[in-house]
VOPAGU-2260 file (C-alpha; in pm, 1 decimal, decimal comma):
REM VOPAGU-2260
SITE   aa  ch    i         X         Y         Z
SITE  MET   A    0     277,5     772,8   -1564,2
SITE  GLN   A    1     621,0     922,2   -1533,7
SITE  ILE   A    2     780,2     977,1   -1194,5
SITE  ARG   A    3     784,4    1354,3   -1243,5
SITE  GLN   A    4     409,8    1359,3   -1310,1
SITE  ILE   A    5     327,1    1141,9   -1008,7
SITE  ALA   A    6     559,5    1340,6    -781,6
SITE  ALA   A    7     406,3    1671,0    -889,0
SITE  GLN   A    8      45,8    1552,4    -856,3
SITE  GLN   A    9      96,7    1386,0    -518,2
SITE  ASN   A   10     354,3    1630,7    -377,2
SITE  ILE   A   11     609,5    1354,0    -314,1
SITE  PRO   A   12     985,8    1408,0    -356,1
SITE  ASP   A   13    1119,1    1244,7    -675,6
SITE  ARG   A   14    1391,1    1044,4    -501,9
SITE  TYR   A   15    1155,5     899,9    -241,4
SITE  LEU   A   16     901,8     811,1    -510,2
SITE  GLU   A   17    1175,6     637,7    -711,9
SITE  GLN   A   18    1252,4     417,1    -410,5
SITE  LEU   A   19     884,9     333,0    -355,9
SITE  LEU   A   20     829,2     248,2    -721,6
SITE  ALA   A   21    1144,3      34,7    -733,8
SITE  THR   A   22    1016,3    -164,9    -435,8
SITE  LEU   A   23     671,3    -200,6    -593,3
SITE  ARG   A   24     834,6    -311,8    -918,8
SITE  ARG   A   25    1035,8    -580,5    -738,8
SITE  GLY   A   26     713,6    -688,3    -567,6
SITE  GLY   A   27     535,4    -727,4    -901,0
SITE  ILE   A   28     276,4    -455,2    -840,2
SITE  VAL   A   29     404,0    -209,9   -1102,5
SITE  LYS   A   30     622,5    -243,5   -1408,8
SITE  SER   A   31     841,6      13,9   -1574,0
SITE  GLN   A   32     836,9     103,2   -1939,8
SITE  ARG   A   33    1134,5     274,2   -2100,2
SITE  GLY   A   34    1130,6     536,4   -2370,3
SITE  SER   A   35     993,3     881,9   -2431,7
SITE  LYS   A   36     640,8     765,0   -2343,1
SITE  GLY   A   37     774,8     549,6   -2061,5
SITE  GLY   A   38     681,1     545,6   -1699,1
SITE  TYR   A   39     518,7     308,9   -1452,9
SITE  LEU   A   40     213,1      92,1   -1506,7
SITE  LEU   A   41      17,2    -141,2   -1281,2
SITE  THR   A   42      82,0    -506,5   -1357,4
SITE  ARG   A   43    -282,6    -598,1   -1291,1
SITE  ASP   A   44    -617,5    -424,8   -1296,5
SITE  PRO   A   45    -671,0    -189,1   -1000,2
SITE  TRP   A   46    -959,8    -399,8    -866,3
SITE  LYS   A   47    -725,5    -698,9    -842,9
SITE  ILE   A   48    -462,7    -528,4    -623,6
SITE  ASN   A   49    -556,3    -493,2    -258,5
SITE  LEU   A   50    -403,3    -255,2      -7,2
SITE  PHE   A   51    -255,8    -535,8     201,6
SITE  GLU   A   52     -47,1    -649,2     -96,7
SITE  ILE   A   53      90,8    -299,6    -141,3
SITE  LEU   A   54     164,3    -250,2     226,1
SITE  ALA   A   55     321,5    -595,2     250,4
SITE  CYS   A   56     544,3    -511,3     -45,2
SITE  LEU   A   57     650,1    -170,4      85,3
SITE  GLU   A   58     685,4    -261,9     452,1
SITE  GLY   A   59     801,0    -622,1     418,6
SITE  LEU   A   60     503,2    -763,1     610,1
SITE  ASP   A   61     554,8   -1110,3     461,8
SITE  LYS   A   62     875,9   -1145,8     661,1
SITE  VAL   A   63     712,4   -1016,1     979,8
SITE  ASN   A   64     410,9   -1247,7     950,7
SITE  LYS   A   65     630,8   -1553,7     899,7
SITE  ASN   A   66     823,9   -1476,8    1218,8
SITE  GLU   A   67     517,5   -1404,4    1436,2
SITE  GLY   A   68     461,5   -1766,3    1529,5
SITE  GLU   A   69     828,4   -1813,7    1615,5
SITE  THR   A   70     839,2   -1532,5    1873,0
SITE  GLN   A   71     898,1   -1666,2    2223,2
SITE  PHE   A   72     790,5   -1442,3    2507,0
SITE  LYS   A   73     986,4   -1476,4    2829,1
SITE  THR   A   74     706,1   -1368,8    3063,5
SITE  ALA   A   75     333,1   -1428,3    3093,5
SITE  ASP   A   76     279,0   -1052,7    3055,8
SITE  GLY   A   77     476,9   -1046,0    2733,1
SITE  SER   A   78     288,3   -1348,3    2604,4
SITE  VAL   A   79     -51,5   -1188,1    2666,5
SITE  ILE   A   80      53,8    -860,5    2505,0
SITE  GLY   A   81     203,2   -1049,7    2211,5
SITE  GLU   A   82    -118,3   -1244,2    2152,4
SITE  ILE   A   83    -329,1    -926,7    2161,0
SITE  TRP   A   84     -84,5    -751,5    1928,6
SITE  GLN   A   85    -101,4   -1041,9    1681,8
SITE  GLU   A   86    -481,1   -1033,2    1691,7
SITE  ALA   A   87    -480,4    -657,6    1625,5
SITE  CYS   A   88    -238,3    -700,6    1334,2
SITE  GLN   A   89    -451,0    -976,0    1182,7
SITE  ALA   A   90    -763,3    -758,5    1210,7
SITE  ALA   A   91    -587,5    -463,6    1046,1
SITE  ASN   A   92    -451,0    -686,6     770,5
SITE  SER   A   93    -795,2    -830,4     696,9
SITE  VAL   A   94    -939,2    -477,2     662,4
SITE  LEU   A   95    -657,3    -378,5     427,0
SITE  ALA   A   96    -714,6    -694,9     223,2
SITE  THR   A   97   -1080,3    -600,3     162,5
SITE  TYR   A   98    -996,8    -272,2     -15,2
SITE  THR   A   99    -847,1    -247,6    -362,5
SITE  LEU   A  100    -685,5      35,5    -554,4
SITE  ALA   A  101   -1011,2      74,7    -746,4
SITE  ASP   A  102   -1196,6     116,6    -414,7
SITE  LEU   A  103    -956,7     394,1    -315,1
SITE  CYS   A  104   -1015,2     575,8    -643,3
SITE  GLU   A  105   -1392,5     546,4    -604,8
SITE  LYS   A  106   -1379,2     680,3    -248,1
SITE  ARG   A  107   -1151,0     965,8    -354,0
SITE  ASP   A  108   -1376,7    1061,1    -645,0
SITE  ALA   A  109   -1685,8    1049,1    -422,1
SITE  ARG   A  110   -1515,7    1269,0    -163,2
SITE  ARG   A  111   -1406,7    1517,9    -429,5
SITE  HIS   A  112   -1760,9    1529,4    -561,0
SITE  LEU   A  113   -1895,1    1607,6    -211,3
SITE  ASN   A  114   -1639,5    1884,5    -161,0
SITE  ILE   A  115   -1751,1    2079,5    -466,5
SITE  MET   A  116   -1886,9    2414,5    -354,5
SITE  TYR   A  117   -2132,8    2605,6    -565,4
SITE  TYR   A  118   -2127,1    2982,2    -529,9
SITE  ILE   A  119   -2401,4    3210,9    -648,1
């Protein structure tokens, strides 16, 4: 799809969307195609791309996760809070890793189907 189409459908400013797509392209999640029929395409099937990959690409989680083990807390309080925070992050990341783009589309379509109102 072209940026203008995505921006209009999702109500996202063009410039912001350009930045997101450029980051996703560098991360290997989307690729760009030039020309009159150009736009952005997924590099893999939607059921092969999980939400953790996307979030890691956009937010730079790979860098954060590598540094987690290196963090030295100066107090016992900080150490306890740090351990709990790491556990919470790992739990959130495992949930994100279980859902794919295809799962999101299925959930969205199911929700849209439930929201259909019939008037007589």
